[in-house]
VEXDREN-2710 file (C-alpha; in Angstrom, 1 decimal):
% VEXDREN-2710
k/r/px/py/pz
1/MET/-56.5/60.8/125.1
2/PRO/-52.7/60.5/125.4
3/LEU/-51.1/60.2/128.8
4/LEU/-48.4/62.6/127.7
5/ARG/-48.0/65.1/124.9
6/VAL/-44.6/66.7/124.2
7/ASP/-44.7/69.6/121.8
8/ARG/-41.6/71.3/120.4
9/LEU/-39.7/70.7/123.7
10/SER/-36.2/72.3/124.1
11/VAL/-33.9/71.8/127.1
12/THR/-30.7/73.9/127.4
13/PHE/-27.9/73.8/129.9
14/GLY/-25.7/76.9/129.7
15/ALA/-24.8/77.3/126.0
16/THR/-25.5/73.7/125.2
17/GLU/-28.8/72.7/123.7
18/VAL/-29.5/69.1/124.9
19/LEU/-32.9/68.7/123.3
20/GLY/-34.4/70.9/120.6
21/ASP/-37.9/71.0/119.0
22/LEU/-38.8/67.5/120.2
23/THR/-42.4/66.4/119.6
24/PHE/-44.1/63.1/120.4
25/GLN/-46.9/61.6/122.6
26/VAL/-47.5/58.5/124.7
27/GLU/-50.8/56.7/124.7
28/PRO/-52.3/54.7/127.6
29/ARG/-50.5/51.3/128.1
30/GLN/-47.9/52.3/125.5
31/ARG/-44.2/51.3/126.4
32/LEU/-41.8/53.7/124.7
33/GLY/-38.1/52.8/124.8
34/ILE/-35.7/55.8/124.5
35/VAL/-32.2/55.2/123.1
36/GLY/-29.2/57.3/122.1
37/ALA/-25.6/57.8/123.0
38/ASN/-24.5/59.1/126.4
39/GLY/-25.2/62.8/126.5
40/SER/-28.0/62.8/123.9
41/GLY/-30.6/64.0/126.5
42/LYS/-32.4/60.8/127.5
43/SER/-32.2/61.5/131.3
44/SER/-32.9/65.2/130.7
45/LEU/-36.1/64.3/128.9
46/LEU/-37.3/62.2/131.9
47/LYS/-36.3/65.0/134.3
48/ALA/-38.3/67.5/132.3
49/ILE/-41.4/65.3/132.3
50/SER/-41.0/64.7/136.1
51/GLY/-40.6/68.4/136.8
52/ASP/-37.0/68.2/138.0
53/VAL/-35.8/70.3/135.0
54/THR/-37.5/73.3/133.5
55/PRO/-37.7/73.3/129.7
56/THR/-36.2/76.2/127.8
57/ALA/-39.1/76.1/125.2
58/GLY/-42.1/74.0/124.2
59/SER/-44.7/72.3/126.4
60/LEU/-45.3/69.1/128.3
61/THR/-48.9/68.2/128.9
62/LEU/-50.1/65.3/131.1
63/GLY/-53.6/63.8/130.6
64/PRO/-56.2/64.6/133.2
65/ARG/-55.6/62.7/136.5
66/THR/-52.5/61.1/135.1
67/ARG/-50.2/60.0/138.0
68/THR/-46.5/59.7/137.2
69/ALA/-43.7/57.8/139.0
70/TYR/-40.1/58.5/138.3
71/LEU/-37.0/56.3/138.8
72/ALA/-34.0/58.5/138.7
73/GLN/-30.4/57.4/138.3
74/GLU/-29.2/59.2/141.4
75/LEU/-30.9/58.1/144.6
76/GLU/-31.0/59.0/148.3
77/ALA/-31.8/56.7/151.3
78/GLY/-35.4/56.9/152.6
79/PRO/-36.2/58.0/156.2
80/HIS/-38.0/54.9/157.5
81/GLU/-36.8/52.4/160.0
82/SER/-36.5/49.5/157.6
83/VAL/-36.5/48.7/153.9
84/TYR/-39.9/47.0/154.2
85/ALA/-41.4/50.1/155.9
86/ASP/-39.9/52.3/153.3
87/ALA/-41.5/50.3/150.5
88/LEU/-44.8/50.2/152.4
89/HIS/-44.9/54.0/152.6
90/SER/-44.6/54.2/148.8
91/ARG/-48.4/54.3/148.9
92/PRO/-49.3/57.1/151.3
93/ASP/-53.0/56.9/150.2
94/ILE/-53.2/53.3/151.4
95/ILE/-51.2/54.0/154.6
96/GLY/-53.4/57.0/155.4
97/LEU/-56.6/55.0/155.0
98/ARG/-55.1/52.3/157.1
99/GLY/-54.5/54.8/159.9
100/ARG/-58.0/56.2/159.6
101/LEU/-59.5/52.7/159.9
102/GLU/-57.5/52.0/163.0
103/GLY/-58.6/55.3/164.5
104/LEU/-62.2/54.6/163.7
105/GLU/-62.0/51.1/165.2
106/ALA/-60.7/52.6/168.4
107/ALA/-63.4/55.2/168.5
108/MET/-66.2/52.7/167.8
109/ALA/-65.0/50.6/170.7
110/GLN/-65.7/53.4/173.1
111/ALA/-68.8/55.0/171.5
112/SER/-72.4/54.1/171.7
113/GLY/-75.8/55.1/170.4
114/PRO/-76.1/57.6/167.6
115/GLU/-72.4/58.5/167.8
116/GLN/-71.4/54.9/167.2
117/ALA/-73.8/54.7/164.2
118/ILE/-72.1/57.7/162.6
119/LEU/-68.7/56.2/163.2
120/VAL/-69.9/52.9/161.6
121/GLU/-71.1/54.7/158.6
122/ASP/-67.7/56.6/158.3
123/TYR/-65.9/53.3/158.7
124/GLY/-67.9/51.7/155.9
125/GLU/-67.0/54.6/153.5
126/VAL/-63.3/54.5/154.4
127/GLN/-63.2/50.7/154.2
128/HIS/-64.9/50.8/150.7
129/GLU/-62.1/53.1/149.5
130/TYR/-59.5/50.9/151.2
131/GLU/-60.8/47.8/149.4
132/ARG/-61.0/49.7/146.1
133/LEU/-57.2/50.4/146.4
134/ASP/-56.7/46.7/147.3
135/GLY/-55.3/47.7/150.7
136/TYR/-55.8/44.4/152.4
137/ALA/-53.5/42.7/149.8
138/PHE/-50.9/45.5/149.8
139/ASP/-48.6/44.0/152.4
140/ASN/-48.3/40.8/150.4
141/ARG/-47.7/42.8/147.2
142/VAL/-44.9/44.7/148.9
143/ALA/-43.2/41.5/150.0
144/GLU/-43.6/40.0/146.5
145/VAL/-42.1/43.1/144.7
146/LEU/-39.2/43.4/147.1
147/HIS/-38.4/39.7/146.6
148/GLY/-38.8/40.2/142.9
149/VAL/-36.2/42.9/142.6
150/GLY/-33.7/40.8/144.7
151/LEU/-34.1/42.1/148.2
152/THR/-34.2/39.2/150.7
153/GLU/-36.0/39.1/154.0
154/SER/-32.8/40.0/155.8
155/ASP/-32.3/42.9/153.4
156/GLN/-35.8/44.1/154.1
157/ALA/-35.1/44.3/157.9
158/LEU/-32.2/46.7/157.4
159/PRO/-32.5/50.5/157.5
160/PRO/-32.4/52.0/154.0
161/SER/-29.2/53.9/155.0
162/ALA/-27.4/50.6/155.4
163/LEU/-28.0/49.5/151.9
164/SER/-25.4/49.5/149.2
165/GLY/-25.8/51.6/146.1
166/GLY/-27.1/48.7/144.1
167/GLN/-29.6/47.6/146.9
168/ARG/-30.8/51.2/147.2
169/ARG/-31.6/51.3/143.5
170/ARG/-33.6/48.0/143.8
171/LEU/-35.5/49.5/146.7
172/ALA/-36.3/52.6/144.6
173/LEU/-37.5/50.4/141.8
174/ALA/-39.7/48.5/144.2
175/ARG/-41.3/51.7/145.5
176/LEU/-41.9/52.9/141.9
177/LEU/-43.6/49.6/140.9
178/LEU/-45.8/49.7/144.0
179/GLN/-47.2/53.2/143.3
180/ASP/-49.7/52.0/140.7
181/ALA/-49.0/55.1/138.6
182/ASP/-50.5/55.7/135.1
183/LEU/-47.1/56.7/133.6
184/LEU/-43.7/55.2/134.6
185/LEU/-40.5/57.1/133.9
186/LEU/-37.7/54.6/134.1
187/ASP/-34.1/55.7/133.9
188/GLU/-31.8/52.6/133.5
189/PRO/-34.1/50.3/135.6
190/THR/-31.9/47.3/135.1
191/ASN/-28.8/48.9/136.7
192/HIS/-27.5/46.7/139.6
193/LEU/-30.1/43.9/138.9
194/ASP/-29.0/40.4/138.2
195/LEU/-30.4/38.3/135.4
196/GLU/-33.1/36.7/137.5
197/ALA/-34.3/40.1/138.7
198/ILE/-34.2/41.6/135.2
199/GLU/-36.3/38.8/133.8
200/TRP/-38.8/39.2/136.7
201/LEU/-39.0/42.9/136.0
202/GLU/-39.6/42.2/132.3
203/ASP/-42.6/40.0/133.2
204/PHE/-43.9/42.6/135.7
205/LEU/-43.8/45.4/133.2
206/ARG/-45.4/43.3/130.4
207/LEU/-48.4/42.7/132.7
208/SER/-48.6/46.3/133.9
209/ARG/-51.4/48.6/132.6
210/ALA/-49.2/51.7/132.9
211/GLY/-47.7/53.7/130.1
212/MET/-43.9/53.9/130.2
213/LEU/-40.9/55.8/129.0
214/ILE/-37.9/53.5/129.4
215/VAL/-34.3/54.7/129.1
216/SER/-32.0/51.7/129.0
217/HIS/-28.8/50.5/127.5
218/ASP/-29.9/46.9/128.0
219/ARG/-30.8/45.8/124.5
220/ARG/-32.5/42.5/125.4
221/PHE/-34.6/44.4/128.0
222/LEU/-35.8/46.9/125.4
223/GLU/-36.5/44.0/123.0
224/HIS/-38.7/42.4/125.6
225/THR/-40.5/45.5/127.0
226/ALA/-40.7/48.3/124.5
227/ASP/-43.5/48.6/121.9
228/ASP/-41.9/51.6/120.1
229/ILE/-38.5/53.3/120.1
230/LEU/-37.6/57.0/120.3
231/GLU/-34.0/57.6/119.2
232/LEU/-32.4/60.9/120.4
233/GLN/-29.5/62.2/118.4
234/ALA/-28.0/65.7/118.0
235/GLY/-30.8/67.2/120.1
236/SER/-33.7/65.8/118.0
237/GLY/-35.8/62.7/118.1
238/GLU/-36.9/60.1/115.6
239/TRP/-39.7/57.6/116.2
240/TYR/-39.5/54.0/115.2
241/PRO/-42.5/51.6/115.5
242/GLY/-41.8/48.2/117.0
243/ASN/-39.4/46.8/119.5
244/TYR/-35.6/47.1/119.6
245/ARG/-34.9/44.5/117.0
246/GLN/-37.4/46.2/114.6
247/TYR/-35.8/49.5/115.4
248/LEU/-32.4/48.3/114.3
249/ARG/-33.8/47.1/110.9
250/LEU/-35.8/50.2/110.3
251/ARG/-32.9/52.5/111.2
252/ARG/-30.6/50.7/108.7
253/GLU/-33.2/51.1/106.0
254/ARG/-33.9/54.7/106.7
255/ARG/-30.2/55.7/106.8
256/ALA/-29.6/53.8/103.5
257/VAL/-32.5/55.7/101.8
258/ARG/-31.3/59.1/103.2
259/GLN/-27.8/58.4/102.0
260/LYS/-29.0/57.6/98.5
261/GLU/-31.2/60.7/98.5
262/TYR/-28.3/62.8/99.6
263/ASP/-25.8/61.3/97.1
264/ALA/-28.3/61.8/94.3
265/GLN/-28.9/65.4/95.2
266/GLN/-25.1/66.1/95.5
267/GLU/-24.7/64.6/92.0
268/TYR/-27.4/66.8/90.6
269/ILE/-25.9/69.9/92.3
270/ALA/-22.5/69.1/90.9
271/ARG/-23.9/68.7/87.4
272/THR/-25.9/71.9/87.6
273/GLU/-22.9/73.9/89.0
274/GLU/-20.7/72.6/86.2
275/PHE/-23.4/73.7/83.6
276/ILE/-23.6/77.1/85.2
277/ARG/-19.8/77.5/85.3
278/ARG/-19.5/76.5/81.6
279/TYR/-22.3/78.6/80.1
280/LYS/-22.7/81.6/82.5
281/ALA/-21.0/83.9/80.0
282/GLY/-22.0/82.4/76.7
283/GLN/-25.0/82.0/74.5
284/ARG/-26.8/79.9/77.1
285/ALA/-26.2/82.4/79.9
286/ARG/-29.9/83.0/80.4
287/GLU/-30.4/79.3/80.9
288/ALA/-27.5/79.2/83.3
289/ARG/-29.0/82.0/85.4
290/GLY/-32.3/80.1/85.5
291/ARG/-30.6/77.0/86.7
292/GLN/-28.7/79.1/89.3
293/THR/-32.0/80.4/90.6
294/LYS/-33.5/76.9/90.9
295/LEU/-30.3/75.8/92.7
296/ASP/-30.5/78.6/95.1
297/ARG/-34.1/77.7/96.0
298/LEU/-33.4/73.9/96.2
299/ALA/-34.2/72.5/99.6
300/ARG/-31.0/70.7/100.6
301/VAL/-31.1/67.1/101.8
302/GLU/-29.0/66.5/104.9
303/PRO/-26.9/63.4/105.0
304/PRO/-27.6/60.9/107.8
305/ALA/-26.0/62.1/111.1
306/ASP/-22.7/60.5/111.8
307/ASP/-22.7/58.1/114.7
308/GLN/-20.0/59.1/117.1
309/GLN/-18.6/55.8/117.9
310/ILE/-15.5/54.7/119.8
311/ARG/-13.0/52.6/117.8
312/ILE/-11.6/49.6/119.7
313/ARG/-9.0/47.2/118.6
314/LEU/-7.5/44.6/121.0
315/ARG/-4.2/42.9/120.4
316/ALA/-3.3/39.4/121.9
317/SER/0.1/38.0/122.5
318/SER/0.6/34.3/121.8
319/THR/-0.1/31.9/124.7
320/SER/0.2/28.2/125.4
321/GLU/-2.7/26.0/124.4
322/LEU/-3.6/25.4/128.1
323/ILE/-4.8/28.6/129.8
324/PHE/-6.2/27.3/133.1
325/GLN/-6.4/23.9/134.6
326/SER/-7.8/22.9/138.0
327/ASP/-8.9/19.7/139.8
328/GLY/-11.6/21.8/141.5
329/LEU/-11.9/24.8/143.9
330/ARG/-13.7/25.7/147.0
331/LEU/-14.0/29.5/147.7
332/SER/-15.5/31.4/150.7
333/TYR/-16.2/34.9/151.5
334/PRO/-16.8/36.4/155.0
335/SER/-20.2/37.6/156.1
336/PRO/-20.7/41.4/155.9
337/SER/-21.7/41.3/159.6
338/GLY/-18.4/39.6/160.4
339/ASP/-20.0/36.6/162.1
340/GLY/-18.5/33.9/160.0
341/VAL/-18.6/32.7/156.4
342/GLY/-21.0/34.7/154.2
343/TRP/-21.1/32.0/151.4
344/GLU/-19.1/29.2/150.0
345/LEU/-18.7/28.2/146.3
346/SER/-17.6/24.9/144.9
347/MET/-16.1/24.6/141.5
348/PRO/-15.6/21.2/139.8
349/ALA/-12.5/20.3/137.8
350/PHE/-12.1/22.5/134.7
351/THR/-9.8/23.4/131.9
352/VAL/-9.8/26.5/129.8
353/SER/-8.1/26.2/126.4
354/ALA/-6.7/29.0/124.2
355/GLY/-9.3/31.0/122.3
356/GLU/-12.3/30.0/124.5
357/ARG/-14.9/32.6/125.5
358/VAL/-16.4/31.7/128.9
359/ALA/-19.2/33.8/130.5
360/ILE/-19.8/33.6/134.2
361/VAL/-23.4/34.2/135.1
362/GLY/-25.5/34.0/138.3
363/PRO/-27.3/36.0/140.9
364/ASN/-25.7/39.1/142.6
365/GLY/-23.6/38.1/145.6
366/SER/-23.2/34.5/144.4
367/GLY/-19.4/34.7/144.0
368/LYS/-18.9/35.5/140.3
369/THR/-16.3/38.3/140.9
370/SER/-14.6/36.2/143.6
371/LEU/-14.2/33.4/141.1
372/LEU/-12.5/35.8/138.7
373/LYS/-10.3/37.0/141.6
374/ALA/-9.3/33.4/142.3
375/LEU/-8.3/32.8/138.7
376/LEU/-6.4/36.1/138.9
377/GLY/-4.5/34.8/142.0
378/GLU/-5.9/37.6/144.2
379/LEU/-8.2/35.3/146.3
380/ARG/-6.8/32.2/147.9
381/PRO/-9.2/29.2/147.7
382/LEU/-10.1/27.2/150.8
383/SER/-9.1/24.1/148.9
384/GLY/-7.8/23.4/145.4
385/ARG/-5.6/25.4/143.1
386/VAL/-5.6/26.9/139.7
387/LYS/-2.7/26.3/137.3
388/LEU/-2.0/29.1/134.8
389/GLY/-0.5/28.0/131.5
390/PRO/3.0/29.1/130.5
391/ARG/3.4/32.3/128.4
392/VAL/0.0/33.5/129.5
393/THR/-0.2/37.3/130.1
394/VAL/-3.4/38.6/131.8
395/ARG/-5.3/41.9/131.9
396/TYR/-8.2/42.4/134.3
397/TYR/-11.1/44.8/133.9
398/ASP/-12.6/45.8/137.2
399/GLN/-16.3/46.6/137.2
400/HIS/-15.8/49.3/139.9
401/LEU/-12.8/50.7/137.9
402/ALA/-10.8/50.7/141.1
403/ASP/-7.5/50.4/139.2
404/LEU/-8.0/54.0/137.9
405/ASP/-6.3/56.7/140.1
406/PRO/-8.9/59.4/140.8
407/ALA/-6.2/62.0/141.3
408/LYS/-4.6/61.5/137.9
409/THR/-5.6/63.0/134.6
410/VAL/-6.7/60.7/131.7
411/LEU/-3.3/61.4/130.1
412/THR/-1.1/60.6/133.1
413/GLU/-3.1/57.5/133.9
414/LEU/-2.1/56.1/130.5
415/GLN/1.5/57.6/130.5
416/ASP/2.3/56.1/133.9
417/ALA/1.0/52.6/132.8
418/PHE/2.6/52.5/129.3
419/GLY/5.2/55.2/129.1
420/LEU/4.1/56.5/125.7
421/PRO/4.6/60.1/124.5
422/GLU/1.8/62.7/125.0
423/GLU/1.2/63.2/121.3
424/THR/0.8/59.5/120.6
425/LEU/-1.6/59.1/123.5
426/ARG/-3.7/62.1/122.6
427/THR/-4.2/60.8/119.1
428/PHE/-5.0/57.4/120.5
429/LEU/-7.6/59.0/123.0
430/GLY/-9.4/60.6/120.0
431/ARG/-10.4/57.1/119.0
432/LEU/-12.3/56.8/122.3
433/LEU/-14.0/60.2/121.9
434/PHE/-11.6/62.2/124.2
435/SER/-10.9/65.3/122.2
436/GLY/-9.0/68.5/123.0
437/ASP/-8.6/69.2/126.7
438/ASP/-10.5/66.1/127.7
439/ALA/-7.1/64.4/128.1
440/PHE/-6.3/66.7/131.0
441/LYS/-9.5/66.0/133.0
442/THR/-9.0/64.2/136.3
443/ILE/-10.3/60.7/136.6
444/ARG/-12.6/61.7/139.5
445/SER/-14.3/64.4/137.4
446/LEU/-15.3/61.9/134.7
447/SER/-18.7/60.3/134.2
448/GLY/-19.1/56.5/134.6
449/GLY/-19.1/56.1/130.8
450/GLU/-15.9/58.2/130.4
451/LYS/-14.1/56.2/133.1
452/SER/-15.1/53.0/131.3
453/ARG/-13.5/54.3/128.2
454/VAL/-10.2/55.0/130.0
455/ALA/-10.3/51.4/131.3
456/LEU/-10.9/50.2/127.7
457/ALA/-7.9/52.3/126.6
458/LYS/-5.7/50.3/129.0
459/LEU/-7.0/47.1/127.5
460/MET/-6.3/48.4/124.0
461/LEU/-2.7/49.5/124.8
462/ASP/-1.9/46.1/126.4
463/ASP/-1.4/42.9/124.4
464/ALA/-2.4/40.4/127.0
465/GLY/-3.4/37.0/125.6
466/LEU/-6.0/36.4/128.4
467/LEU/-8.7/39.0/129.4
468/LEU/-10.6/38.7/132.6
469/LEU/-13.5/41.1/132.4
470/ASP/-15.9/42.0/135.2
471/GLU/-19.1/43.6/133.9
472/PRO/-17.4/45.4/131.0
473/THR/-20.6/46.9/129.5
474/ASN/-21.5/48.8/132.7
475/HIS/-21.7/52.5/132.0
476/LEU/-21.3/52.0/128.2
477/ASP/-24.0/53.3/125.9
478/ILE/-25.3/51.0/123.2
479/PRO/-23.0/52.2/120.4
480/ALA/-20.0/51.6/122.7
481/GLN/-21.3/48.1/123.7
482/GLU/-21.6/47.2/120.0
483/MET/-18.0/48.4/119.3
484/LEU/-16.7/46.4/122.3
485/GLU/-18.5/43.3/121.1
486/GLU/-16.9/43.6/117.6
487/ALA/-13.5/44.1/119.1
488/LEU/-13.9/41.0/121.4
489/GLN/-15.2/38.9/118.5
490/ASP/-12.0/39.8/116.6
491/PHE/-9.7/39.3/119.6
492/GLU/-7.5/36.3/119.0
493/GLY/-6.9/35.5/122.7
494/THR/-8.9/34.0/125.5
495/ILE/-11.8/35.7/127.4
496/LEU/-13.5/34.9/130.7
497/PHE/-16.1/37.5/131.7
498/VAL/-18.9/38.2/134.2
499/SER/-21.9/39.9/132.7
500/HIS/-25.7/40.4/133.2
501/ASP/-26.0/41.7/129.6
502/ARG/-27.8/38.9/127.7
503/TYR/-27.1/40.5/124.3
504/PHE/-23.4/40.8/125.1
505/ILE/-23.2/37.2/126.5
506/ASP/-24.9/35.8/123.3
507/ALA/-22.5/37.8/121.1
508/ILE/-19.3/36.6/122.8
509/ALA/-19.7/33.4/124.9
510/THR/-19.2/29.9/123.6
511/ARG/-19.4/28.4/127.1
512/LEU/-21.1/29.3/130.4
513/TRP/-20.2/28.8/134.0
514/VAL/-23.5/29.1/135.8
515/VAL/-23.1/30.1/139.5
516/GLY/-25.9/29.3/141.9
517/ASP/-26.7/27.6/145.2
518/GLY/-23.1/27.5/146.2
519/ALA/-21.9/25.6/143.1
520/VAL/-20.8/26.1/139.5
521/THR/-22.2/24.1/136.6
522/MET/-20.7/24.3/133.1
523/GLN/-22.9/24.7/130.1
524/LEU/-22.3/24.7/126.4
525/GLY/-23.2/27.7/124.3
526/ASN/-24.4/31.2/125.2
527/TYR/-27.3/32.5/127.3
528/THR/-30.0/31.9/124.7
529/ASP/-28.8/28.2/124.5
530/LEU/-29.2/28.0/128.3
531/GLU/-32.7/29.4/128.1
532/ARG/-33.7/26.9/125.5
533/ARG/-32.4/24.0/127.7
534/ARG/-34.3/25.4/130.7
535/GLN/-37.5/25.7/128.6
536/ARG/-37.1/22.1/127.3
537/ALA/-36.5/20.8/130.9
538/ALA/-39.5/22.7/132.2
539/ARG/-41.9/21.6/129.4
540/PRO/-44.4/19.2/130.9
541/VAL/-44.6/15.7/129.5
542/ILE/-48.2/15.1/128.4
543/ALA/-49.3/11.5/128.3
544/PRO/-51.3/10.7/125.1
545/GLU/-55.1/10.5/125.7
546/PRO/-56.5/7.0/125.7
547/ARG/-58.5/6.3/122.6
548/SER/-62.2/6.0/123.2
549/PRO/-63.7/2.6/122.3
550/GLY/-65.1/2.5/118.8
551/ARG/-63.8/6.0/118.0
552/ALA/-61.5/6.5/115.1
553/SER/-58.4/8.5/115.5
554/ILE/-58.2/11.9/113.7
555/PRO/-55.0/12.0/111.6
556/ALA/-52.8/15.1/112.0
557/LYS/-52.5/17.5/109.1
558/PRO/-49.8/16.5/106.6
559/GLY/-46.4/18.1/107.3
560/ARG/-47.4/19.2/110.8
561/GLU/-46.5/17.4/114.0
562/VAL/-47.9/18.1/117.5
563/LYS/-46.1/18.2/120.8
564/GLY/-45.3/14.7/122.1
565/THR/-45.3/13.1/118.7
566/PRO/-42.3/11.2/117.1
567/LEU/-40.8/14.4/115.5
568/VAL/-40.4/16.2/118.8
569/GLU/-39.3/13.0/120.6
570/GLY/-36.8/12.2/117.9
571/VAL/-35.2/15.6/118.1
572/GLU/-35.0/15.4/121.9
573/ASP/-33.3/12.0/121.7
574/ARG/-30.7/13.4/119.3
575/ILE/-30.1/16.4/121.6
576/ASP/-29.6/14.0/124.6
577/GLU/-27.1/12.0/122.6
578/LEU/-25.2/15.0/121.4
579/GLU/-25.2/16.7/124.9
580/ALA/-23.7/13.5/126.3
581/GLU/-21.1/13.5/123.6
582/VAL/-20.2/17.1/124.4
583/ARG/-19.9/16.3/128.1
584/ARG/-17.5/13.4/127.3
585/ILE/-15.3/15.7/125.2
586/GLU/-15.3/18.4/128.0
587/GLU/-14.3/15.8/130.6
588/GLN/-11.3/14.8/128.4
589/LEU/-10.4/18.5/128.0
590/ALA/-10.6/18.9/131.8
591/ASP/-8.1/16.2/132.3
592/HIS/-4.6/17.8/132.6
593/GLN/-3.0/14.6/131.2
594/THR/-4.7/15.3/127.9
595/TYR/-2.3/18.2/127.3
596/ASP/0.7/15.9/127.2
597/ASP/-0.5/15.2/123.6
598/PRO/-0.9/18.5/121.7
599/ALA/-2.3/16.7/118.6
600/ARG/-5.0/15.1/120.8
601/VAL/-5.9/18.5/122.3
602/THR/-6.4/20.0/118.8
603/GLU/-8.5/17.0/117.8
604/LEU/-10.7/17.3/120.8
605/ALA/-11.1/21.1/120.4
606/GLN/-12.2/20.6/116.8
607/ALA/-14.7/17.9/117.9
608/HIS/-16.1/20.2/120.6
609/GLU/-16.6/23.0/118.1
610/ASP/-18.3/20.7/115.6
611/SER/-20.6/19.1/118.2
612/SER/-21.5/22.5/119.6
613/ARG/-22.5/23.8/116.2
614/ARG/-24.7/20.7/115.6
615/LEU/-26.2/21.0/119.0
616/ARG/-27.3/24.6/118.4
617/ALA/-28.9/23.6/115.1
618/LEU/-30.8/20.8/117.0
619/TYR/-32.0/23.3/119.7
620/GLN/-33.5/25.5/116.9
621/GLU/-35.1/22.4/115.3
622/TRP/-36.6/21.4/118.6
623/GLU/-38.0/24.9/119.2
624/GLN/-39.7/24.9/115.8
625/ALA/-41.1/21.4/116.3
626/ALA/-42.2/21.9/119.9
627/GLY/-43.7/25.3/119.1
628/GLY/-45.5/24.1/116.0
END
């Protein structure tokens, strides 16, 4: 029996129908990803299922004894004395039984005779239920889940009211995961999580026995967790079997088929109307009337719905070949409690050349944004300095959008920055889906996605040759993320960016600066390349089994090698050699004296690109050989 059955559901706010005639069901252990542009009704659907919103029409039916747990986007602090206690009280059934056991233990200590026998019997029944709920292991599970979502022991000792917005969301996620519900309603569960916590959550959900509805703009997360996809568009929903990657393929195929059907019918209608116009008053008038009747009864095929997508184009002014050069940096940041240094970060010598795309990745609070601020000149290092190349203009994208004035309108924010006429700016804003009077909304009244589009507008109106971007995909829906990726891929300047979006990193980055344990290491390639290297490093080396005396060896099947055989070892040797070659090139590019010879810089840059391409091919070859 399904956990949830949704039948012809409609949700309306005022005169706007957000969802209309939506029907689907969720089976036990099924993980359903829900996608769609901002405003398509994804959060409204979860709120309707949780009971926070009353449907206008239709029905929502939960299976018998189905327990739901809902992670909302907007959260409030819990009432308990600490984060740990707040997480512990996510299971009132276990906490209630624990209290009853303690009370019975105290009563048994003072009772005797028949009364004590009754209490012992009651204690056994309560203890049996407590064990069934795994109450004795619950404290360890609480600690494990809190650590998994990125809340440290010091965080767990704080009162919930002292947490930041991101930490509060992680606590809410931990409480939800501890509830052991049958159906999880997850609204943007990866918000405010770093890559380590996101990957931990993916593993946790894959092992969970619960059914799930997952609203997320994190495409890699959907790829790793969702079994099926429900796309919401124009108030209606369409079901796609398979994960996010399969959804993309099926969506393209379905839209192509529908477009062909629509075009064919439009061609038939045009031919028929031309026949009717030509013969309606002649000898074939009767035939023309018959065709008109058929045409009137024809069920019209609708064209595929237009995707409302922002249009982004980024211009880049010319710069010097050298963008950044440093002999190394040491950064620090004060402790939030004010009792000294919160963390220090060491950065080795580095050089960034024109046209590079560098992604800065690492845990929350490790210093990624501070590193960008040091490159920007807004944070003074404890030691070392950064040299910015000549003729390099910079534009910074703030993840908190703090450079937007909340009191200004969208229009005045851009007019004051660039001095363009109103008519020009309103036409320009239409490319970012600000239509009509949207240009006169104040910044403070905008949603997170709308504010992000205003910040993107400032990037588009500028022509900086260097972009420093801090979490640029935050608040953007999937269509907007894809448009931003295309624009950055076409951008002719240099990009350094911080992101937890693995899809985005893979699409843009050619190098990584990996921040962790107070240091920065530099890696070639994108995030998938980094994962491959980590997997290769973690793969255990298995010594060949000694051959038994007198026992003939069994040859491997032709064309198939096993792990640890010469094919795998040969690929690994070539990878080691090529990685060493890439490191040598990067060391030369990090030497500021190299830039005294522009021809040598061009030669090294080309060699770096060629070696990187060969290395990626070897990584793929290694994966196939080692996985074979």
